C-alpha positions, -999 to +999 in steps of 0.1 A: -058-345-398-029-325-388-032-286-381-017-279-415-044-302-431-074-287-414-060-251-423-064-263-459-097-277-452-112-247-443-095-230-468-113-251-494-146-247-470-143-208-476-140-209-514-172-233-516-189-204-502-187-189-533-208-211-552-234-208-526-235-170-528-240-173-560-269-195-562-285-178-533-281-146-551-296-159-583-326-174-563-333-140-542-327-162-511-315-144-483-314-169-456-289-190-481-268-161-488-265-146-450-257-190-443-230-189-469-215-161-456-216-171-419-197-205-432-169-181-448-167-162-418-161-193-396-138-209-423-112-178-422-117-175-383-105-211-379-078-208-403-066-178-384-070-196-349-053-228-362-024-209-377-024-192-340-023-219-315-006-247-337+020-223-351+016-224-387+020-185-391+005-153-384-035-154-380-038-118-391-043-125-432-068-149-421-089-128-397-088-099-422-106-124-448-129-133-421-139-097-412-139-088-450-165-118-453-187-103-428-185-069-444-192-083-480-224-103-463-236-070-445-233-058-481-253-086-498-283-080-472-284-048-471-321-036-459-321-070-444-316-083-410-278-080-401-283-101-371-283-132-395-243-125-396-219-130-370-217-094-364-209-099-324-180-122-330-166-101-360-164-073-336-136-091-315-120-100-346-119-066-360-106-053-326-076-073-329-065-066-365-072-030-357-100-024-381-136-008-370-165-029-358-195-039-370-230-019-361-250-030-333-282-050-339-309-068-318-295-099-303-300-122-273-285-141-242-245-150-252-248-130-286-260-099-268-233-106-244-207-104-269-220-075-284-219-057-253-183-070-244-169-064-280-186-029-277-164-021-244-136-028-260-145-004-287-155+020-263-190+017-258-202+005-225-238-006-221-243-023-184-281-028-196-275-051-224-246-068-201-271-076-174-302-090-196-278-111-218-261-127-189-297-133-172-310-147-204-280-169-211-284-184-178-317-198-184-303-221-210-299-252-201-261-263-196-247-229-198-230-227-164-196-225-182-205-203-205-222-177-181-191-180-155-167-175-184-186-144-197-183-131-160-148-136-156-142-117-191-162-088-176-142-087-140-112-094-160-116-060-181-126-039-152-099-055-127-073-034-111-041-045-122-028-065-089-059-090-097-053-092-134-033-124-135-054-144-110-083-137-136-062-144-167-052-180-152-094-182-142-103-172-178-077-196-193-091-228-170-124-220-182-116-223-218-099-255-210-128-268-197-149-263-231-131-296-243-154-319-221-185-293-217-216-300-238-226-266-241-194-257-264-193-291-280-223-288-298-212-250-307-194-236-331-157-250-340-141-215-334-155-215-294-132-241-286-157-273-276-145-309-279-114-318-297-111-284-312-102-273-276-064-278-285-063-265-321-077-230-314-072-198-289-099-175-270-104-145-290-126-132-265-096-135-239-071-123-265-090-092-275-095-082-236-054-088-229-046-064-258-074-040-247-054-041-211-020-039-231-011-074-213+025-085-221+027-114-199+028-154-210-004-168-225-014-188-254-040-161-256-022-133-258-023-113-292+014-108-304+007-092-341+005-057-347 
């Protein structure tokens, strides 16, 4: 498929989740409800990333839809386990478009690292969660690239200005390696594993660059207000 066809495909996926939400609501099936909101979130994030990386237009509207999908899911699951929703990834997308972050939840490994990293972007530093998440991630087979990537994110976020360029180059190179990495290839398409690597951007790196007010040349730099 062309990037435009992929964009339209994910738009159709997002629309199809509405039927899933209606069926899950009628059946009182919280797990199915969460699944459909996760899929809707992913579909809109993919639309935004495709628009961004492939020059199809602004990612802002799809990202707004993605955060809206998370918030709708949280309302639908009120009183349930919000960790069933991608709140940690929604935090990065919310930061990029200037919206408030989702509330914290109990997470582990790379999800906990995401929550800690996104929390720092929003002004909440939690070194204990960061260290615990990294320790848990490193215990997962094949996670070496992921662990190195998170360590680079953390270093970049706290780096002195004179060392930022080298760390940005390192983070970019690590993202490119996801195309041939089993850990990422078996994961969500939004993460840039396998053939999706050339069609999406690193939204975590983008959020960090926005936090640092970086204005240099990078395909992962956020360029929208």
